[in-house]
C-alpha positions in Angstrom: 0.0 -0.1 -0.1 2.8 2.7 0.7 4.3 1.7 -3.1 1.3 3.1 -4.1 0.9 6.0 -2.0 4.6 6.8 -2.9 3.9 6.6 -6.8 0.7 8.6 -6.7 2.8 11.2 -4.5 5.7 10.8 -7.5 3.0 11.1 -9.6 1.5 14.2 -8.5 5.1 15.5 -7.9 5.7 15.2 -11.5 2.4 16.6 -12.8 2.8 19.8 -10.0 6.3 20.5 -11.4 4.6 20.6 -15.1 2.8 23.8 -13.8 5.0 26.9 -14.0 5.2 29.7 -11.1 2.9 32.4 -12.8 0.4 29.5 -13.4 0.5 28.3 -9.7 -0.2 32.0 -8.9 -3.0 32.3 -11.0 -4.5 29.0 -9.7 -3.6 29.7 -6.3 -6.3 32.5 -6.3 -8.6 30.5 -8.6 -8.6 27.8 -5.7 -9.8 30.8 -3.4 -12.6 31.8 -5.8 -11.2 34.8 -7.2 -12.8 35.7 -10.5 -10.3 36.4 -13.6 -11.0 40.2 -13.3 -10.0 40.2 -9.6 -6.8 37.9 -10.1 -5.8 40.1 -13.3 -6.2 42.9 -11.1 -4.1 41.0 -8.0 -1.3 40.2 -10.4 -1.0 43.4 -12.6 -2.0 41.2 -15.6 -5.1 41.1 -18.4 -7.9 38.9 -17.4 -7.5 37.2 -21.1 -3.9 36.3 -19.7 -5.4 34.6 -16.4 -7.7 32.6 -18.5 -4.9 31.6 -21.0 -2.6 30.3 -18.1 -5.8 28.6 -16.5 -6.7 26.8 -19.9 -2.8 25.8 -20.1 -3.2 24.0 -17.1 -6.5 22.6 -17.7 -4.8 20.7 -20.9 -2.0 19.8 -18.7 -4.3 17.8 -16.2 -6.5 16.9 -18.3 -9.8 18.9 -16.9 -13.2 19.7 -18.4 -13.7 23.3 -16.7 -12.3 25.7 -14.7 -13.8 24.2 -11.6 -12.2 20.8 -12.2 -8.8 22.4 -12.8 -9.0 24.2 -9.4 -10.1 21.0 -7.8 -7.1 18.8 -9.2 -4.4 21.2 -8.6 -5.7 21.5 -4.9 -5.6 17.7 -4.9 -1.8 17.7 -6.2 -1.1 20.3 -3.7 -2.3 18.7 -0.9 -0.6 15.6 -1.6 2.7 17.0 -2.4 2.3 18.8 0.9 2.3 22.3 -0.5 -0.2 24.9 0.9 -2.5 27.4 -1.4 -3.6 29.5 1.7 -0.1 30.3 3.4 2.6 29.0 5.3 1.5 26.1 7.6 1.0 27.6 11.3 2.2 24.0 12.7 5.3 22.6 11.2 5.0 19.1 10.7 6.9 16.9 13.0 7.4 19.4 15.8 6.3 18.4 19.1 3.3 20.5 20.6 4.5 21.8 23.9 2.0 20.7 27.0 2.5 22.4 30.2 0.6 21.6 33.4 -0.6 24.2 35.7 -0.6 24.2 39.2 -3.5 22.3 39.7 -2.7 19.6 37.0 -4.9 20.9 34.3 -3.1 20.9 31.0 -2.5 24.2 29.2 -3.2 25.3 26.0 -1.0 23.7 23.1 -0.9 26.7 20.9 -0.6 30.2 21.7 -1.4 33.5 19.8 2.1 33.9 19.1 2.2 30.4 17.1 0.1 31.4 14.6 1.3 32.8 11.3 0.6 36.6 10.5 -1.7 37.1 7.8 -0.4 38.9 4.9 -1.8 42.6 4.5 -2.2 41.8 0.8 -5.2 39.4 1.8 -6.8 42.1 3.6 -6.6 44.3 0.4 -8.7 41.7 -1.5 -11.3 41.5 1.0 -11.5 45.6 1.4 -11.9 45.3 -2.9 -14.5 43.0 -2.6 -16.5 45.2 -0.5 -15.6 48.7 -1.7 -14.8 48.3 -5.5 -11.5 50.5 -6.7 -13.3 53.1 -8.6 -11.4 56.0 -9.2 -13.0 58.9 -7.5 -13.0 62.3 -9.5 -13.2 65.4 -7.0 -13.4 68.0 -9.7 -16.1 70.4 -9.5 -17.2 69.3 -13.3 -17.7 65.9 -12.5 -19.7 66.4 -10.0 -21.7 69.4 -12.2 -22.0 66.1 -14.7 -23.5 64.1 -12.2 -26.4 66.5 -10.6 -27.1 67.0 -14.6 -27.6 63.5 -15.0 -29.9 63.2 -12.2 -31.8 66.0 -12.9 -32.6 64.5 -16.6 -33.2 61.3 -15.1 -35.8 62.8 -12.8 -37.4 64.7 -15.7 -37.7 61.7 -17.7 -39.6 59.9 -14.8 -41.5 62.9 -14.2 -42.5 62.9 -17.8 -43.3 59.4 -18.2 -45.6 59.8 -15.2 -47.5 62.7 -16.5 -48.1 60.7 -19.9 -49.5 57.8 -17.9 -51.8 59.7 -15.9 -52.8 61.9 -19.4 -53.7 58.2 -21.2 -55.5 57.1 -18.0 -57.6 60.5 -17.9 -58.4 60.2 -21.5 -59.7 56.6 -21.1 -62.0 57.4 -18.4 
């Protein structure tokens, strides 16, 4: 059974090695459910380049679509011990400290200092989902154009309402 597992790990490592670093950057974000536009913004590339990299990996892995490509990539990473979401919090093979308090109770195995610090880039992605990064213009001309546009919209709505009311009045 271990021969089969090591053969699977060897095959997985070979398939993972066939994926370039730039393709891995894209797939790491695809696995986290980012859209092509979000990935393109994050990596400063075009959305079509993102799709090209995903399609290249899809062909390498023999997947049917983007979702299956992401699933197969995540499985390969899991088999090879590569993390997608950042560094592992606990290193493999490290002994967890167990401390006893005065009354014999066992203390916590992990403390806050044991956890990995989150990268600020992760928070920027979350913030961009909540507040899209649209350029905000502060010029008076821009504000005036918006006010005129809203006023025209109100005039159109009012005219439509008056026309409907007049049509209903003539029917009565």
